[in-house]
C-alpha positions as a Markdown table, in Angstrom:
| # | Residue | x | y | z |
|---|---|---|---|---|
| 1 | Met | -2.4 | 11.1 | 9.6 |
| 2 | Val | 0.3 | 13.1 | 11.3 |
| 3 | Ala | 1.1 | 16.8 | 11.8 |
| 4 | Glu | 4.2 | 16.6 | 9.6 |
| 5 | Leu | 1.9 | 16.3 | 6.5 |
| 6 | Thr | 0.5 | 19.8 | 6.9 |
| 7 | Ser | 2.1 | 22.8 | 5.2 |
| 8 | Gly | 4.7 | 24.3 | 7.5 |
| 9 | Pro | 8.4 | 23.9 | 8.5 |
| 10 | Arg | 10.4 | 21.2 | 6.9 |
| 11 | Val | 10.2 | 18.6 | 9.7 |
| 12 | Arg | 10.9 | 14.9 | 9.0 |
| 13 | Pro | 9.3 | 12.5 | 11.4 |
| 14 | Pro | 11.8 | 10.3 | 13.3 |
| 15 | Gly | 12.6 | 6.7 | 12.6 |
| 16 | Glu | 11.3 | 4.8 | 9.6 |
| 17 | Ser | 8.1 | 6.5 | 8.3 |
| 18 | Val | 5.8 | 5.8 | 5.4 |
| 19 | Phe | 6.0 | 9.5 | 4.7 |
| 20 | Leu | 9.7 | 9.4 | 3.9 |
| 21 | Pro | 11.5 | 8.3 | 0.8 |
| 22 | Val | 12.5 | 4.6 | 0.9 |
| 23 | Ser | 13.8 | 2.2 | -1.7 |
| 24 | Asp | 12.1 | -0.6 | -3.4 |
| 25 | Gly | 12.7 | -2.9 | -6.4 |
| 26 | Tyr | 12.2 | 0.1 | -8.8 |
| 27 | Gly | 14.4 | 2.6 | -7.0 |
| 28 | Leu | 13.5 | 5.5 | -4.7 |
| 29 | Arg | 9.9 | 5.3 | -3.6 |
| 30 | Leu | 7.8 | 8.1 | -2.1 |
| 31 | Ala | 4.2 | 8.2 | -0.8 |
| 32 | Leu | 2.3 | 11.5 | -1.3 |
| 33 | Val | -0.5 | 11.6 | 1.2 |
| 34 | Phe | -3.5 | 14.0 | 0.7 |
| 35 | Gly | -6.5 | 14.7 | 2.8 |
| 36 | Asn | -9.8 | 13.1 | 2.1 |
| 37 | His | -12.7 | 15.2 | 0.8 |
| 38 | Ala | -15.4 | 12.9 | 2.2 |
| 39 | Pro | -17.4 | 14.1 | 5.3 |
| 40 | Glu | -15.1 | 14.6 | 8.3 |
| 41 | Gly | -12.2 | 13.5 | 6.1 |
| 42 | Arg | -12.9 | 9.9 | 6.7 |
| 43 | Cys | -13.0 | 7.0 | 4.2 |
| 44 | Pro | -16.7 | 6.2 | 3.7 |
| 45 | Tyr | -16.0 | 2.5 | 4.3 |
| 46 | Tyr | -14.3 | 3.3 | 7.6 |
| 47 | Ala | -17.2 | 5.6 | 8.5 |
| 48 | Ala | -19.6 | 2.7 | 7.8 |
| 49 | Asn | -17.7 | 0.7 | 10.4 |
| 50 | Arg | -15.7 | -1.4 | 7.9 |
| 51 | Cys | -12.0 | -2.3 | 7.8 |
| 52 | His | -11.4 | -3.1 | 11.4 |
| 53 | His | -7.7 | -3.8 | 11.1 |
| 54 | Cys | -6.3 | -0.3 | 10.9 |
| 55 | Asp | -6.9 | 3.4 | 11.6 |
| 56 | Ile | -5.9 | 4.8 | 8.2 |
| 57 | Gly | -9.5 | 5.4 | 7.2 |
| 58 | Ala | -10.0 | 7.8 | 10.1 |
| 59 | Gly | -8.2 | 10.3 | 8.1 |
| 60 | Glu | -6.7 | 13.5 | 9.6 |
| 61 | Gly | -9.7 | 14.7 | 11.6 |
| 62 | Ala | -11.1 | 17.1 | 9.1 |
| 63 | Ala | -12.5 | 17.1 | 5.6 |
| 64 | Phe | -10.2 | 18.6 | 3.0 |
| 65 | Asp | -11.0 | 20.9 | 0.0 |
| 66 | Glu | -9.2 | 21.6 | -3.2 |
| 67 | Ala | -7.3 | 24.6 | -2.0 |
| 68 | Thr | -6.0 | 22.8 | 1.1 |
| 69 | Asn | -4.8 | 19.8 | -0.9 |
| 70 | Leu | -3.2 | 22.0 | -3.6 |
| 71 | Ala | -1.3 | 23.8 | -0.8 |
| 72 | Arg | -0.1 | 20.4 | 0.4 |
| 73 | Leu | 0.9 | 19.3 | -3.1 |
| 74 | Ala | 3.0 | 22.4 | -3.5 |
| 75 | Trp | 4.6 | 22.0 | 0.0 |
| 76 | Leu | 5.4 | 18.3 | -0.6 |
| 77 | Leu | 7.0 | 18.8 | -3.9 |
| 78 | Asp | 8.5 | 22.3 | -3.7 |
| 79 | Glu | 9.7 | 22.2 | -0.1 |
| 80 | His | 9.5 | 19.0 | 1.9 |
| 81 | His | 10.7 | 16.5 | -0.8 |
| 82 | Ala | 12.4 | 18.9 | -3.2 |
| 83 | Asp | 15.8 | 17.4 | -2.7 |
| 84 | Val | 14.7 | 13.9 | -3.9 |
| 85 | Leu | 12.3 | 14.7 | -6.8 |
| 86 | Lys | 14.9 | 14.0 | -9.5 |
| 87 | Glu | 15.6 | 10.5 | -8.1 |
| 88 | Leu | 12.1 | 9.3 | -7.6 |
| 89 | Ala | 11.2 | 6.1 | -9.5 |
| 90 | His | 8.0 | 5.1 | -7.8 |
| 91 | Val | 5.3 | 7.5 | -6.4 |
| 92 | Ile | 2.3 | 6.3 | -4.5 |
| 93 | Ile | -0.8 | 8.5 | -4.1 |
| 94 | Tyr | -2.8 | 8.1 | -0.8 |
| 95 | Asn | -5.7 | 9.9 | 0.7 |
| 96 | Ser | -6.8 | 7.7 | 3.7 |
| 97 | Gly | -9.3 | 6.1 | 1.4 |
| 98 | Ser | -9.9 | 5.7 | -2.4 |
| 99 | Thr | -8.0 | 8.1 | -4.6 |
| 100 | Leu | -10.2 | 7.1 | -7.6 |
| 101 | Asn | -13.5 | 8.0 | -5.8 |
| 102 | Arg | -14.5 | 11.5 | -7.0 |
| 103 | Arg | -16.2 | 12.0 | -3.6 |
| 104 | Glu | -12.9 | 11.5 | -1.8 |
| 105 | Leu | -10.5 | 13.0 | -4.3 |
| 106 | Pro | -12.1 | 15.2 | -7.0 |
| 107 | Arg | -10.9 | 14.6 | -10.6 |
| 108 | Val | -9.7 | 18.2 | -11.1 |
| 109 | Leu | -7.4 | 17.7 | -8.1 |
| 110 | Leu | -6.2 | 14.3 | -9.3 |
| 111 | His | -5.4 | 15.9 | -12.6 |
| 112 | Arg | -3.3 | 18.6 | -10.9 |
| 113 | Ile | -1.4 | 15.9 | -8.9 |
| 114 | Leu | -0.8 | 13.9 | -12.1 |
| 115 | Glu | 0.5 | 17.0 | -13.8 |
| 116 | Arg | 3.1 | 17.6 | -11.2 |
| 117 | Val | 4.1 | 13.9 | -10.7 |
| 118 | Gly | 4.1 | 13.2 | -14.4 |
| 119 | Ala | 7.0 | 15.8 | -14.8 |
| 120 | Leu | 9.3 | 13.8 | -12.5 |
| 121 | Pro | 12.3 | 12.8 | -14.7 |
| 122 | Gln | 13.0 | 9.3 | -13.4 |
| 123 | Leu | 9.5 | 8.2 | -12.6 |
| 124 | Arg | 8.8 | 4.6 | -13.7 |
| 125 | Leu | 5.7 | 3.7 | -11.8 |
| 126 | Leu | 2.7 | 5.6 | -10.3 |
| 127 | Ser | 0.5 | 3.6 | -7.9 |
| 128 | Phe | -2.8 | 5.0 | -6.5 |
| 129 | Asp | -4.7 | 3.5 | -3.5 |
| 130 | Ser | -8.3 | 2.7 | -4.2 |
| 131 | Arg | -11.2 | 0.5 | -3.3 |
| 132 | Glu | -12.1 | -1.9 | -6.0 |
| 133 | Pro | -15.5 | -0.3 | -7.1 |
| 134 | Tyr | -13.7 | 2.8 | -8.3 |
| 135 | Ile | -11.2 | 1.0 | -10.5 |
| 136 | Thr | -12.6 | 1.3 | -14.0 |
| 137 | Thr | -11.2 | 1.0 | -17.5 |
| 138 | Asp | -12.1 | 4.6 | -18.2 |
| 139 | Val | -10.2 | 6.0 | -15.2 |
| 140 | Met | -7.2 | 3.8 | -15.9 |
| 141 | Leu | -7.0 | 5.1 | -19.5 |
| 142 | Glu | -7.5 | 8.7 | -18.3 |
| 143 | Ile | -4.6 | 8.4 | -15.9 |
| 144 | Ala | -2.4 | 6.6 | -18.3 |
| 145 | Asp | -3.0 | 9.3 | -20.9 |
| 146 | Arg | -1.7 | 12.0 | -18.5 |
| 147 | Met | 1.3 | 10.0 | -17.5 |
| 148 | Gly | 3.2 | 9.4 | -20.8 |
| 149 | Ser | 5.3 | 6.3 | -20.7 |
| 150 | Cys | 5.1 | 5.8 | -16.9 |
| 151 | Arg | 3.4 | 2.7 | -15.7 |
| 152 | Val | 0.1 | 3.3 | -13.7 |
| 153 | Arg | -1.3 | 0.8 | -11.3 |
| 154 | Pro | -4.2 | 0.8 | -8.7 |
| 155 | Ile | -3.5 | -0.6 | -5.3 |
| 156 | Ile | -6.2 | -2.9 | -4.0 |
| 157 | Gly | -6.3 | -3.5 | -0.2 |
| 158 | Leu | -7.2 | -7.2 | -0.4 |
| 159 | Glu | -5.4 | -8.1 | 2.8 |
| 160 | Thr | -6.2 | -11.8 | 2.5 |
| 161 | Ala | -7.7 | -14.1 | -0.1 |
| 162 | Asp | -9.6 | -15.9 | 2.6 |
| 163 | Asp | -13.2 | -14.6 | 2.1 |
| 164 | Thr | -14.2 | -15.4 | 5.7 |
| 165 | Leu | -11.2 | -13.5 | 7.2 |
| 166 | Arg | -11.5 | -10.6 | 4.8 |
| 167 | Asn | -15.3 | -10.0 | 4.9 |
| 168 | Glu | -16.5 | -11.5 | 8.2 |
| 169 | Val | -13.5 | -10.9 | 10.5 |
| 170 | Leu | -12.0 | -7.7 | 9.0 |
| 171 | Gln | -15.4 | -6.5 | 7.7 |
| 172 | Lys | -13.8 | -5.4 | 4.4 |
| 173 | Ala | -17.1 | -5.8 | 2.4 |
| 174 | Met | -15.0 | -6.9 | -0.5 |
| 175 | Pro | -16.5 | -9.8 | -2.4 |
| 176 | Arg | -14.2 | -11.9 | -4.5 |
| 177 | Ala | -16.3 | -11.0 | -7.6 |
| 178 | Ala | -15.6 | -7.3 | -7.1 |
| 179 | Val | -11.9 | -7.9 | -6.8 |
| 180 | Glu | -11.9 | -9.8 | -10.0 |
| 181 | Arg | -14.0 | -7.1 | -11.8 |
| 182 | Ala | -11.3 | -4.6 | -10.9 |
| 183 | Phe | -8.6 | -6.9 | -12.4 |
| 184 | Asp | -10.8 | -7.2 | -15.5 |
| 185 | Ala | -11.1 | -3.4 | -15.8 |
| 186 | Val | -7.3 | -3.0 | -15.7 |
| 187 | Ala | -6.9 | -5.8 | -18.2 |
| 188 | Arg | -9.3 | -4.0 | -20.6 |
| 189 | Ala | -7.2 | -0.8 | -20.2 |
| 190 | Ala | -4.1 | -2.9 | -21.0 |
| 191 | Glu | -5.6 | -3.9 | -24.3 |
| 192 | Thr | -5.4 | -0.2 | -25.3 |
| 193 | Ile | -2.2 | 1.0 | -23.7 |
| 194 | Gly | -0.3 | -2.3 | -23.5 |
| 195 | Ser | 0.3 | -4.6 | -20.6 |
| 196 | Gln | 3.7 | -3.0 | -19.9 |
| 197 | Arg | 2.0 | 0.2 | -19.0 |
| 198 | Thr | -0.2 | -1.1 | -16.2 |
| 199 | Gly | -0.9 | -3.9 | -13.7 |
| 200 | Val | -2.2 | -4.2 | -10.2 |
| 201 | Asp | -0.6 | -3.7 | -6.7 |
| 202 | Val | -2.2 | -5.7 | -3.9 |
| 203 | Asn | -1.9 | -5.1 | -0.2 |
| 204 | Val | -1.5 | -8.2 | 2.0 |
| 205 | Val | -1.7 | -8.3 | 5.8 |
| 206 | Ile | 0.6 | -10.9 | 7.4 |
| 207 | Gly | -0.6 | -12.4 | 10.7 |
| 208 | Gly | -3.8 | -10.5 | 10.8 |
| 209 | Pro | -6.9 | -11.3 | 13.0 |
| 210 | Gly | -8.2 | -14.8 | 12.5 |
| 211 | Thr | -4.7 | -16.3 | 12.0 |
| 212 | Asp | -2.0 | -17.4 | 14.4 |
| 213 | Asp | 1.7 | -18.1 | 13.9 |
| 214 | Ala | 1.1 | -21.4 | 12.2 |
| 215 | Ser | -1.7 | -20.3 | 9.8 |
| 216 | Ala | -0.4 | -16.8 | 9.0 |
| 217 | Val | 2.2 | -18.1 | 6.6 |
| 218 | Glu | -0.2 | -20.4 | 4.8 |
| 219 | Asp | -2.7 | -17.5 | 4.5 |
| 220 | Ala | -0.1 | -15.2 | 3.0 |
| 221 | Leu | 1.0 | -17.9 | 0.6 |
| 222 | Gln | -2.6 | -18.6 | -0.5 |
| 223 | Thr | -3.2 | -14.9 | -1.0 |
| 224 | Ala | -0.1 | -14.6 | -3.2 |
| 225 | Arg | -1.1 | -17.6 | -5.2 |
| 226 | Tyr | -4.6 | -16.2 | -5.7 |
| 227 | Val | -3.6 | -12.7 | -6.9 |
| 228 | Tyr | -0.8 | -14.1 | -9.1 |
| 229 | Gly | -3.3 | -16.3 | -10.7 |
| 230 | Leu | -5.6 | -13.4 | -11.4 |
| 231 | Gly | -2.8 | -11.5 | -13.0 |
| 232 | Asp | -1.6 | -14.5 | -15.1 |
| 233 | Gln | -5.1 | -15.2 | -16.4 |
| 234 | Arg | -5.3 | -11.6 | -17.6 |
| 235 | Gly | -1.8 | -11.0 | -18.7 |
| 236 | Leu | -1.2 | -8.4 | -15.9 |
| 237 | Ala | 1.8 | -7.9 | -13.7 |
| 238 | Val | 1.1 | -8.0 | -10.0 |
| 239 | Asp | 3.2 | -6.5 | -7.2 |
| 240 | Leu | 2.6 | -7.2 | -3.5 |
| 241 | Asn | 2.8 | -4.8 | -0.6 |
| 242 | Leu | 3.3 | -6.9 | 2.5 |
| 243 | His | 2.2 | -5.5 | 5.9 |
| 244 | Pro | 2.9 | -7.4 | 9.1 |
| 245 | Tyr | -0.1 | -6.8 | 11.4 |
| 246 | Tyr | 0.2 | -4.4 | 14.3 |
| 247 | Pro | -2.5 | -3.3 | 16.8 |
| 248 | Ser | -4.0 | 0.1 | 16.0 |
| 249 | Gln | -6.5 | 1.8 | 18.2 |
| 250 | Arg | -9.4 | 0.4 | 16.1 |
| 251 | Ser | -8.0 | -3.1 | 15.8 |
| 252 | Ser | -7.1 | -3.3 | 19.5 |
| 253 | Ala | -10.7 | -2.5 | 20.4 |
| 254 | Gln | -12.1 | -5.1 | 17.9 |
| 255 | Phe | -9.5 | -7.8 | 18.3 |
| 256 | Arg | -8.3 | -7.2 | 21.9 |
| 257 | Asp | -6.3 | -10.5 | 22.3 |
| 258 | His | -4.8 | -10.7 | 18.8 |
| 259 | Pro | -1.0 | -10.1 | 19.0 |
| 260 | Arg | 1.2 | -8.2 | 16.6 |
| 261 | Cys | 2.9 | -10.2 | 13.9 |
| 262 | Ser | 6.3 | -11.4 | 15.0 |
| 263 | Leu | 9.4 | -10.8 | 13.0 |
| 264 | Lys | 9.9 | -14.5 | 12.6 |
| 265 | Thr | 6.4 | -15.0 | 11.3 |
| 266 | Ala | 6.7 | -12.1 | 8.9 |
| 267 | Ala | 10.0 | -13.4 | 7.6 |
| 268 | Arg | 8.7 | -16.9 | 7.1 |
| 269 | Ala | 5.6 | -15.5 | 5.2 |
| 270 | Val | 7.7 | -13.3 | 3.0 |
| 271 | Leu | 10.0 | -16.2 | 2.2 |
| 272 | Ala | 7.0 | -18.4 | 1.3 |
| 273 | Met | 5.5 | -15.6 | -0.9 |
| 274 | Ala | 8.8 | -14.9 | -2.6 |
| 275 | Gly | 9.0 | -18.6 | -3.5 |
| 276 | Glu | 5.5 | -18.4 | -5.0 |
| 277 | Arg | 6.5 | -15.3 | -6.9 |
| 278 | Asp | 9.6 | -17.0 | -8.3 |
| 279 | Ala | 7.4 | -19.9 | -9.5 |
| 280 | Leu | 4.4 | -18.0 | -10.9 |
| 281 | Ala | 5.4 | -14.4 | -11.5 |
| 282 | Pro | 9.2 | -13.9 | -11.5 |
| 283 | Thr | 9.0 | -10.2 | -12.5 |
| 284 | Ser | 6.8 | -9.3 | -9.6 |
| 285 | Lys | 8.1 | -7.0 | -6.9 |
| 286 | Leu | 7.4 | -7.5 | -3.2 |
| 287 | Phe | 7.7 | -4.7 | -0.7 |
| 288 | Ile | 7.6 | -5.2 | 3.1 |
| 289 | Gly | 5.9 | -2.1 | 4.5 |
| 290 | Trp | 7.5 | -1.8 | 7.9 |
| 291 | Gln | 7.4 | 2.1 | 7.7 |
| 292 | Asp | 5.3 | 3.6 | 10.4 |
| 293 | Glu | 2.0 | 5.4 | 9.6 |
| 294 | Gly | 1.8 | 6.7 | 13.1 |
| 295 | His | -0.9 | 4.2 | 14.1 |
| 296 | Asp | 1.0 | 1.4 | 15.8 |
| 297 | Thr | 0.0 | 1.5 | 19.4 |
| 298 | Gln | 3.0 | -0.5 | 20.5 |
| 299 | Gln | 5.9 | 1.8 | 19.6 |
| 300 | Arg | 8.4 | 0.2 | 22.0 |
| 301 | Glu | 7.9 | -3.2 | 20.4 |
| 302 | Arg | 8.1 | -1.7 | 17.0 |
| 303 | Asn | 11.4 | 0.0 | 17.7 |
| 304 | Asp | 12.7 | -3.3 | 19.1 |
| 305 | Glu | 11.7 | -5.0 | 15.8 |
| 306 | Leu | 13.4 | -2.4 | 13.7 |
| 307 | Thr | 16.6 | -2.9 | 15.7 |
| 308 | Ala | 16.4 | -6.7 | 15.4 |
| 309 | Ala | 15.7 | -6.5 | 11.7 |
| 310 | Lys | 19.0 | -4.7 | 11.2 |
| 311 | Gly | 18.1 | -3.4 | 7.8 |
| 312 | Leu | 17.2 | -6.9 | 6.4 |
| 313 | Phe | 13.7 | -5.8 | 5.3 |
| 314 | Arg | 15.3 | -2.8 | 3.4 |
| 315 | Arg | 17.8 | -5.2 | 1.8 |
| 316 | Phe | 14.9 | -7.4 | 0.7 |
| 317 | Asn | 12.9 | -4.5 | -0.7 |
| 318 | Ile | 15.8 | -3.4 | -2.8 |
| 319 | Gly | 17.3 | -6.7 | -3.9 |
| 320 | Gln | 14.2 | -9.0 | -3.8 |
| 321 | Asp | 16.3 | -11.9 | -2.5 |
| 322 | Ala | 14.4 | -13.5 | 0.4 |
| 323 | Ala | 17.5 | -15.4 | 1.5 |
| 324 | Cys | 18.6 | -12.3 | 3.4 |
| 325 | Leu | 15.7 | -12.9 | 5.8 |
| 326 | Ala | 17.0 | -16.3 | 7.0 |
| 327 | Ala | 18.7 | -14.7 | 10.0 |
| 328 | Leu | 15.4 | -13.5 | 11.3 |
| 329 | Ile | 13.8 | -17.0 | 10.9 |
| 330 | Ala | 16.8 | -18.6 | 12.6 |
| 331 | Ala | 16.9 | -16.2 | 15.5 |
| 332 | Pro | 15.5 | -17.4 | 18.9 |
| 333 | Ser | 11.9 | -16.5 | 19.6 |
| 334 | Thr | 11.5 | -13.8 | 22.3 |
């Protein structure tokens, strides 16, 4: 991750960052990022040479322990973000891997995080990033029990519903059956706590390796159709986090000639997915994750994109009306 996440002076990274409060369809949204406890602080899947599309699994360069992460928790909530805590509606827990894997985030630490986050007065939704094997009914119930009336949802990094792209190109090692087992686990938890208390968030990469400008939109549309179907079959709400592809260090080495997703392609894909949402899951929220994690190797291009977007992605994230993206689709290609 980045140096701003360590305890120390209150320094906010410049520009739009995933580590800053942003707004989504629920209200003010904040990602709390913790260090990974696995060896060398790396996601075990990343260490096994999986997930070629991003650098997130590389972690922060060192394994963390409970004391270090508790210090970070205190710094994040008592210093760095103290001015927005009363407004937070949606909190996301990250650790460069799977927050539900005890090896990567011990349960005693997760409980301390839940204790602090659960006290936030306006919190409506807690999301926690995890690979699908660690999403079980028991852990969903455990977290829900500690979060009162707040909704609790795992985030699954599906990226694409295309099995070949996901498992052969991106090397996600994520079979469709495993994804569906995770949905089943959440559905069983919903039988106890109620469907309004849980659901699933799904990450989708737009324009990733194996697609081009023409096929990227169809791939995103089919992915939305697939996960909305999984949710509908189980009575679960599904939200989508949409991430236009950019070249990271790892993906640049693996997919040397694959370009970043253009603004026009991203907007076309979001428009198509929003239409699918309106038809199949009208209460679903979509969020365009254009905030920088510090891994985009083409920062000049990224800054140009943010300038060209003129806040349209932010408008969509808050209001959920894809019509505001029409200007990006109509703009001349560069």
